[in-house]
C-alpha positions in Angstrom: 37.1 40.7 -120.7 37.6 41.4 -117.0 36.6 39.2 -114.1 33.9 41.7 -113.1 32.5 41.6 -116.6 32.5 37.8 -116.6 30.6 37.8 -113.2 28.0 40.2 -114.5 27.5 38.3 -117.7 27.3 35.0 -115.8 24.5 36.4 -113.7 22.7 37.8 -116.8 23.0 34.4 -118.5 21.7 32.5 -115.5 18.7 34.8 -115.1 17.7 35.2 -118.7 18.3 31.7 -120.2 15.2 30.2 -118.8 13.0 33.2 -118.5 11.4 34.1 -121.8 13.4 37.3 -122.2 16.3 36.0 -124.4 19.7 35.4 -122.8 21.4 36.1 -126.1 19.8 39.5 -126.3 21.0 40.4 -122.9 24.5 39.2 -123.6 24.5 41.6 -126.6 22.6 44.5 -125.0 24.1 44.7 -121.5 27.7 45.2 -122.8 26.4 47.7 -125.3 24.5 49.8 -122.7 27.5 49.6 -120.4 29.9 50.7 -123.2 32.1 47.6 -122.8 34.6 47.0 -125.6 34.7 43.3 -125.8 36.6 41.3 -128.4 33.8 39.9 -130.7 35.3 36.4 -131.0 35.9 36.1 -127.3 32.4 37.5 -126.5 30.7 35.0 -128.8 32.6 32.0 -127.5 32.0 33.1 -123.9 28.3 33.6 -124.5 27.9 30.1 -125.9 30.1 28.4 -123.3 28.4 30.0 -120.3 25.2 28.4 -121.7 26.8 25.1 -120.5 26.5 26.5 -117.0 22.8 26.9 -117.4 22.7 23.4 -119.0 24.0 22.1 -115.7 21.2 24.0 -114.0 18.5 22.3 -116.1 20.1 18.9 -115.7 20.1 19.3 -111.9 16.5 20.6 -111.7 15.0 17.9 -114.0 17.3 15.1 -113.0 14.4 12.8 -111.8 12.5 13.5 -115.0 15.6 12.8 -117.1 16.4 9.5 -115.3 12.8 8.4 -115.9 12.8 9.5 -119.6 16.2 7.9 -120.4 15.4 4.6 -118.7 12.0 4.5 -120.4 13.7 5.1 -123.8 16.1 2.3 -123.2 13.3 0.0 -122.1 11.4 0.9 -125.2 14.4 0.0 -127.4 14.7 -3.4 -125.7 11.0 -4.1 -126.0 10.7 -2.6 -129.5 7.9 -0.4 -128.2 8.0 3.4 -128.6 4.4 4.4 -128.0 3.2 2.5 -124.9 5.5 4.1 -122.4 4.6 7.8 -122.2 7.9 9.1 -120.7 9.9 7.2 -123.2 7.8 8.5 -126.1 8.3 12.0 -124.7 12.0 11.5 -124.8 12.1 10.5 -128.5 9.8 13.4 -129.4 12.1 15.9 -127.6 15.0 14.6 -129.7 12.8 15.0 -132.8 12.0 18.6 -131.8 15.7 19.5 -131.6 16.4 18.7 -135.2 15.1 22.0 -136.8 17.2 24.2 -134.5 20.2 22.0 -134.9 20.0 22.3 -138.7 19.3 26.1 -138.5 22.3 26.6 -136.2 24.7 24.7 -138.6 23.4 26.4 -141.7 23.2 29.9 -140.3 26.3 29.9 -138.1 28.0 32.9 -139.8 24.8 34.9 -139.9 24.2 34.3 -136.2 27.7 35.4 -135.3 27.3 38.6 -137.2 23.9 39.3 -135.5 25.7 39.2 -132.2 27.4 42.4 -133.2 24.2 44.3 -133.8 22.3 45.7 -130.8 19.7 47.3 -133.0 18.9 44.0 -134.8 18.9 42.2 -131.5 16.4 44.7 -130.1 14.1 44.2 -133.1 14.2 40.5 -132.4 13.2 41.2 -128.8 10.1 42.8 -130.1 9.4 39.5 -132.0 9.8 37.7 -128.7 7.2 40.0 -127.1 4.8 39.4 -129.9 5.2 35.6 -129.7 4.5 35.6 -125.9 1.3 37.7 -126.4 0.2 35.4 -129.3 0.8 32.3 -127.2 -1.3 33.6 -124.3 -4.2 34.8 -126.5 -4.5 31.8 -128.8 -3.8 28.9 -126.5 -6.5 26.8 -124.7 -3.8 25.6 -122.2 -5.5 22.2 -121.7 -3.0 19.5 -122.8 -0.3 17.8 -120.6 3.2 17.2 -121.9 2.6 13.5 -122.1 0.0 14.1 -124.9 2.8 15.4 -127.2 2.7 14.0 -130.8 5.3 14.0 -133.6 3.5 16.9 -135.2 3.6 18.8 -131.9 7.3 18.1 -131.6 8.1 19.4 -135.1 6.1 22.5 -134.6 7.7 23.4 -131.3 11.0 22.5 -132.8 10.5 25.0 -135.6 9.8 27.7 -133.0 13.0 26.7 -131.4 14.8 27.2 -134.7 13.8 30.8 -134.7 15.8 31.4 -131.5 19.2 30.9 -133.2 19.2 34.7 -133.7 20.0 36.8 -130.6 16.8 38.5 -129.4 14.4 35.7 -130.0 14.2 33.9 -126.7 14.6 30.2 -127.0 12.4 29.5 -124.0 9.9 32.1 -125.1 9.7 30.7 -128.6 9.4 27.1 -127.6 6.9 27.9 -124.8 4.9 29.8 -127.3 5.0 26.9 -129.7 3.8 24.6 -126.9 1.0 27.1 -126.0 -0.1 27.2 -129.6 -0.4 23.5 -129.5 -2.6 24.1 -126.4 -0.3 22.7 -123.8 -0.7 24.0 -120.2 1.8 26.7 -119.4 3.8 24.6 -117.0 3.9 21.7 -119.3 5.0 23.9 -122.2 7.8 25.2 -120.1 8.8 21.6 -119.1 9.0 20.6 -122.8 10.9 23.8 -123.5 13.5 23.2 -120.8 14.0 19.5 -121.7 14.4 20.5 -125.4 17.1 22.9 -124.3 19.4 20.1 -123.2 20.5 18.5 -126.5 20.7 21.9 -128.4 22.7 23.6 -125.7 25.1 20.7 -125.4 25.6 20.7 -129.1 26.2 24.5 -129.2 28.6 24.2 -126.3 30.6 21.5 -128.0 30.9 23.5 -131.2 32.0 26.5 -129.3 34.8 24.5 -127.6 36.4 24.2 -131.1 36.4 28.0 -131.4 37.6 28.4 -127.8 40.9 26.7 -128.5 41.5 29.0 -131.5 41.4 32.1 -129.3 44.8 33.8 -128.8 45.9 34.1 -125.1 43.6 31.3 -124.1 45.2 30.8 -120.7 44.3 34.3 -119.6 40.7 34.0 -121.0 39.9 30.6 -119.4 39.3 32.0 -115.8 36.6 34.3 -117.2 34.9 31.4 -118.9 35.0 29.2 -115.7 33.7 32.0 -113.5 30.9 32.8 -115.9 30.0 29.1 -116.2 29.8 28.6 -112.4 27.7 31.7 -111.7 25.4 30.9 -114.7 24.8 27.4 -113.3 23.9 28.6 -109.8 21.7 31.5 -110.9 20.1 29.4 -113.6 19.0 26.8 -111.2 17.1 29.2 -109.0 15.7 31.0 -112.0 14.1 27.7 -113.2 12.7 27.0 -109.7 11.1 30.5 -109.6 9.8 30.5 -113.1 8.1 27.0 -112.8 6.3 28.2 -109.7 5.4 31.5 -111.4 3.7 29.7 -114.3 1.4 27.7 -112.1 -0.4 30.9 -111.2 0.4 33.7 -113.7 0.7 34.5 -117.4 3.5 35.6 -119.7 2.4 39.1 -120.3 4.9 40.7 -117.8 7.8 39.2 -119.8 6.3 40.4 -123.1 6.2 44.0 -121.6 9.7 43.7 -120.4 11.1 42.5 -123.8 9.3 45.3 -125.6 10.5 48.0 -123.1 14.1 46.8 -123.2 14.0 46.7 -127.0 12.6 50.2 -127.3 15.1 51.7 -124.8 18.0 50.1 -126.6 16.8 51.4 -130.0 16.4 54.9 -128.6 19.9 54.8 -127.1 21.3 53.5 -130.4 19.6 56.4 -132.3 20.9 59.0 -129.8 24.5 57.6 -130.0 
């Protein structure tokens, strides 16, 4: 992997992690369309570790929310009360919602790594993302705030997040759809989605660190990881800011159209090649 490739992939990760267009799909499809020959092991570890850059972005953007949630959770533990404080309860429910994806990631790790080598399968999963976004828009009443979240809501949205372990199914797209199908407002569904990303992205990054140290010529590869990490963090922060503003006024149909178009273009190119 060259420095230019790391820069491009960092930008791609930062833009696509929080928009409902699947960062994993873009990290598979972009190198494929550009005819890059990347080492599969390096590429997989790089893709997961640059997610930690976007994790920094979401931590910075939601730091006030996180401070409130964590302090409320601690206060609830001290007072043995988990339901009276809305922000504290939301924190525990977000942890509950991450369990399905965590289990899916551990159980399907080898299958997921294999899927990262298949642009055609990734493209088909992008079509699933497009369908999820359309279904969420059509079927949702969009009336509930995030603070109204229940354990059932958390588990359902968590199951949608579990779908996103495969490249092509957008994590943010799946979880926002899950929130919309539970009739949360768009912006609140996105807030839940982004907060849910924190524990799962942290866990995935820590697991990838183990694979990182097994890579030959690690010293020459590390600068690429660092560059991708920094760029993904910066671009990811501004992507979140833009997307949260977008959802206050507009729907998710443009992202569904984009996912479907990119999937079809990639499938056609795959067939021609």
